[in-house]
C-alpha positions as CSV (number, residue, x, y, z in Angstrom):
1,M,63.6,189.7,228.0
2,S,60.5,191.4,229.3
3,D,60.6,194.4,231.7
4,K,58.9,192.3,234.4
5,T,61.7,189.7,234.2
6,E,64.4,192.4,234.4
7,V,62.8,193.9,237.5
8,Q,62.6,190.5,239.2
9,E,66.2,189.7,238.5
10,A,67.2,193.1,239.9
11,Q,65.2,192.5,243.0
12,T,66.6,189.0,243.7
13,G,70.1,189.3,242.2
14,G,71.8,189.6,245.6
15,D,69.9,186.7,247.1
16,T,70.5,184.5,244.1
17,S,74.3,185.1,244.1
18,T,74.4,184.5,247.9
19,S,72.5,181.2,247.6
20,S,74.8,180.2,244.8
21,L,77.9,181.1,246.9
22,W,76.9,179.1,249.9
23,G,75.5,176.3,247.9
24,D,78.7,175.9,245.9
25,A,80.7,176.2,249.2
26,W,78.7,173.4,250.8
27,G,79.4,171.2,247.8
28,E,83.1,171.9,248.1
29,L,83.1,171.3,251.8
30,R,81.5,167.9,251.6
31,R,84.3,166.8,249.3
32,S,87.1,168.3,251.5
33,P,89.0,165.9,253.7
34,L,90.2,168.9,255.7
35,F,86.5,169.9,256.5
36,V,85.4,166.3,257.3
37,I,88.3,165.7,259.7
38,S,88.0,169.1,261.5
39,A,84.2,168.7,261.7
40,L,84.5,165.3,263.3
41,M,87.0,166.7,265.8
42,L,84.9,169.7,266.6
43,L,81.7,167.6,266.9
44,T,83.5,165.4,269.4
45,L,84.8,168.3,271.4
46,V,81.4,170.1,271.5
47,V,79.7,166.9,272.6
48,M,82.4,166.5,275.3
49,A,81.6,170.1,276.5
50,I,77.8,169.6,276.5
51,A,77.7,166.0,277.8
52,P,80.9,165.0,279.5
53,G,79.1,162.1,281.1
54,L,79.1,160.4,277.7
55,F,82.9,160.1,277.9
56,T,83.4,159.3,281.6
57,N,81.3,158.2,284.5
58,V,83.8,159.3,287.1
59,D,83.0,162.4,289.2
60,P,85.9,164.8,288.5
61,R,85.5,166.2,292.1
62,A,85.7,162.8,293.7
63,C,89.2,162.9,295.0
64,N,91.2,160.6,297.2
65,L,94.5,161.9,298.6
66,S,95.9,158.4,298.9
67,N,95.9,158.3,295.0
68,S,97.8,161.6,294.7
69,L,100.0,162.1,291.6
70,Q,99.7,158.6,290.2
71,T,101.0,158.1,286.7
72,P,98.6,157.0,283.9
73,S,97.3,153.4,284.3
74,S,94.4,151.2,283.3
75,E,92.5,152.5,286.3
76,H,93.3,156.2,285.8
77,W,94.0,156.7,282.0
78,F,95.6,160.1,282.5
79,G,96.8,159.5,286.0
80,T,95.7,161.6,289.0
81,D,96.5,165.1,290.2
82,I,97.9,166.3,293.5
83,Q,94.4,165.9,295.1
84,G,94.1,162.4,293.9
85,C,91.3,163.3,291.4
86,D,91.0,161.3,288.2
87,Y,92.8,163.4,285.6
88,Y,91.0,162.0,282.6
89,A,87.7,163.0,284.1
90,R,88.9,166.5,284.9
91,V,90.4,167.0,281.4
92,I,87.1,165.9,279.9
93,Y,85.0,168.3,282.1
94,G,87.6,171.0,281.4
95,A,86.4,171.3,277.8
96,R,83.2,173.0,278.8
97,I,84.6,176.3,280.1
98,S,87.2,176.7,277.4
99,I,84.7,176.1,274.5
100,T,82.0,178.1,276.2
101,V,84.3,181.2,276.5
102,G,85.4,180.8,272.9
103,V,81.9,180.6,271.5
104,L,80.6,183.5,273.7
105,V,83.4,185.8,272.8
106,T,83.1,185.0,269.1
107,I,79.3,185.6,269.1
108,G,79.8,188.9,270.9
109,S,82.6,190.1,268.6
110,V,80.7,189.0,265.5
111,A,77.7,191.0,266.6
112,I,79.7,194.1,267.2
113,A,81.6,193.7,263.9
114,I,78.4,193.3,261.9
115,A,76.8,196.4,263.5
116,L,79.8,198.7,263.3
117,G,81.4,197.3,260.1
118,L,78.1,197.3,258.2
119,T,77.3,200.8,259.3
120,A,80.8,202.2,258.5
121,G,81.1,200.4,255.2
122,F,77.6,201.2,253.9
123,Y,77.3,204.9,254.9
124,G,80.9,206.0,254.8
125,G,81.7,209.6,255.4
126,W,82.0,211.0,258.9
127,L,80.3,207.9,260.4
128,D,82.9,205.7,258.8
129,A,85.7,208.0,260.1
130,V,84.4,207.9,263.7
131,I,84.0,204.1,263.7
132,S,87.4,203.6,262.1
133,R,89.1,205.8,264.6
134,L,87.4,203.9,267.5
135,V,88.6,200.7,266.0
136,D,92.1,202.1,265.7
137,V,92.1,203.1,269.4
138,V,91.0,199.7,270.7
139,F,93.2,197.9,268.2
140,A,96.2,199.8,269.5
141,L,95.7,198.3,273.0
142,P,97.7,195.1,273.6
143,F,95.1,192.3,273.7
144,L,96.6,190.1,276.4
145,L,98.0,193.0,278.5
146,G,94.6,194.8,278.4
147,A,92.8,191.6,279.4
148,I,95.2,191.0,282.3
149,V,94.8,194.5,283.6
150,F,91.0,194.4,283.5
151,L,90.7,190.8,284.9
152,N,93.2,191.5,287.6
153,V,90.8,194.0,289.2
154,I,87.7,191.7,289.0
155,E,87.4,189.8,292.3
156,N,85.1,187.0,291.1
157,R,86.0,185.9,287.7
158,G,83.7,183.5,285.9
159,V,82.9,182.6,282.3
160,L,80.7,185.7,281.8
161,Q,83.2,188.1,283.2
162,I,86.1,186.7,281.2
163,S,84.0,186.6,278.0
164,L,83.0,190.3,278.4
165,V,86.6,191.4,278.9
166,L,87.8,189.5,275.9
167,I,85.0,190.9,273.8
168,V,86.1,194.4,274.7
169,F,89.6,193.8,273.2
170,S,88.9,191.4,270.4
171,W,86.2,192.8,268.1
172,T,88.4,195.2,266.1
173,T,89.9,192.9,263.5
174,M,86.5,191.4,262.6
175,T,85.0,194.9,262.3
176,R,87.7,195.8,259.8
177,I,87.1,192.7,257.8
178,M,83.3,193.4,257.8
179,R,83.8,197.0,256.7
180,S,86.0,196.0,253.8
181,S,83.6,193.3,252.7
182,V,80.6,195.7,252.8
183,I,82.5,198.4,250.8
184,A,83.1,195.7,248.1
185,A,79.6,194.4,248.1
186,K,77.8,197.8,247.9
187,S,79.4,198.6,244.6
188,N,77.7,195.6,242.9
189,E,75.0,196.3,240.3
190,Y,72.2,194.5,242.2
191,V,72.6,197.1,245.0
192,S,72.2,199.9,242.5
193,A,69.2,198.2,241.0
194,A,67.5,197.6,244.3
195,R,68.0,201.3,245.2
196,A,66.6,202.4,241.8
197,L,63.5,200.2,242.5
198,G,62.9,202.2,245.7
199,A,64.4,199.8,248.4
200,G,65.4,201.6,251.6
201,D,68.8,201.4,253.3
202,L,67.7,198.9,255.9
203,R,66.3,196.5,253.3
204,I,69.3,196.8,251.1
205,M,71.7,196.1,254.0
206,R,69.6,193.2,255.2
207,Q,68.7,191.5,251.9
208,H,71.7,192.3,249.7
209,I,74.8,193.7,251.5
210,L,74.9,191.6,254.7
211,P,74.4,188.1,253.1
212,N,77.1,188.9,250.5
213,S,79.6,190.3,253.1
214,L,79.5,187.6,255.7
215,A,81.8,185.0,254.1
216,P,85.2,186.5,255.2
217,V,83.8,187.2,258.7
218,V,82.6,183.5,259.0
219,V,86.0,182.3,258.0
220,Y,87.8,184.5,260.5
221,A,85.3,183.8,263.2
222,T,85.9,180.1,262.9
223,V,89.7,180.5,263.5
224,F,89.0,183.1,266.1
225,I,87.2,180.6,268.4
226,G,90.4,178.6,268.6
227,L,92.5,181.7,269.3
228,I,90.1,182.7,272.1
229,I,90.3,179.2,273.6
230,A,94.1,179.5,273.7
231,A,93.8,183.0,275.1
232,E,91.5,181.9,277.9
233,A,93.9,179.0,278.8
234,T,96.8,181.5,278.8
235,L,95.0,184.0,281.1
236,T,93.9,181.2,283.5
237,F,97.5,179.9,283.5
238,L,98.7,183.4,284.5
239,G,96.2,183.5,287.3
240,V,93.7,186.0,286.0
241,G,91.2,183.6,284.4
242,V,88.6,181.3,285.9
243,Q,89.0,180.4,289.5
244,L,88.7,177.3,291.6
245,P,86.5,175.3,292.1
246,S,85.9,175.6,288.4
247,I,87.4,172.9,286.1
248,S,89.3,174.1,283.0
249,W,92.3,173.3,281.0
250,G,94.0,176.5,282.0
251,L,93.6,175.8,285.7
252,Q,95.1,172.3,285.2
253,L,98.1,173.8,283.4
254,S,98.5,176.5,286.1
255,A,98.4,173.9,288.9
256,A,100.9,171.6,287.1
257,Q,103.5,174.2,286.1
258,T,105.8,173.4,289.1
259,R,105.6,169.7,288.4
260,I,106.4,169.7,284.7
261,L,109.6,167.7,285.2
262,T,108.5,165.3,287.9
263,H,104.9,164.6,286.7
264,P,104.8,165.7,283.0
265,H,101.4,164.0,282.5
266,L,99.7,166.9,284.5
267,V,100.9,169.3,281.7
268,F,100.8,167.0,278.7
269,F,97.1,166.0,278.6
270,P,95.4,169.4,279.1
271,A,98.0,170.9,276.7
272,I,97.2,168.3,274.1
273,F,93.5,169.0,274.3
274,V,94.0,172.8,274.1
275,G,96.3,172.2,271.0
276,L,93.9,169.8,269.3
277,T,90.9,172.2,269.9
278,V,92.8,175.2,268.4
279,F,94.1,173.0,265.6
280,A,90.6,171.8,264.7
281,F,89.1,175.3,264.5
282,V,92.1,176.5,262.4
283,M,91.6,173.5,260.0
284,M,87.9,174.3,259.8
285,G,88.7,178.0,259.0
286,D,91.1,176.9,256.2
287,A,88.4,174.6,254.8
288,L,85.8,177.4,254.8
289,R,88.2,179.8,253.2
290,D,89.0,177.5,250.4
291,A,85.3,176.8,249.8
292,L,84.0,180.4,250.1
293,D,86.8,182.0,247.9
294,P,86.1,181.1,244.3
295,K,89.7,182.2,243.4
296,L,91.1,179.3,245.4
297,R,89.0,176.6,243.7
């Protein structure tokens, strides 16, 4: 093998292994029933959140008190709530806030995890110690309790406010995963070869370390979206989440808690949608984990 060929392999070794990893993973995913089922479920839920009009032509805010608390029927598939609103339409429109919060919090947490985890894992030393202690401090704070305290003092709580508070308390685990993955990746030979060829820290992190460290974070982030959706519904149920006149699954569950025995459909339908959404993201995470971890193949 010529010297020129050796240099080229050293320069592209990380990129080649990354392409192979993701290419092999995609091949595994396409053959995985778990991935196909969860992907179809998530696609349906995302389309529901983006374009609820495709699933119902009923205005969720068009209410008639004379129809209050009707049970499910051919006219109102999920029945009606206490205001006489069509419950099916409100459940469909409720997907938007829950999924939006889940995606926003996950994007914010992943961004923080990549920045801090990559820095701590790559440079180590005192910088790693400072970031790790910061992670430990935030990780020690109870997630739900901390979110309740912060949200309780915010007068006007919308999607953005709730997302920011949840990001503050939820980036730590992902940062730890990213840091561990970076430490493992930087010991590979292609990193040493790139450094020997004169590549700077930023180039090494961008072209070699980051692409080869993202797989565990991607797997966790997929499951994490479902966990955040459940957390948002819980916070709203407790009265510190989104506020009326917003429409969300958490608000529907909160309004129905005193009628669970007399009108169980008010609890059943939003709870089913929350559960299915979380289940779909967990299944997707499991499928990604199986595809991205060669040891599990």
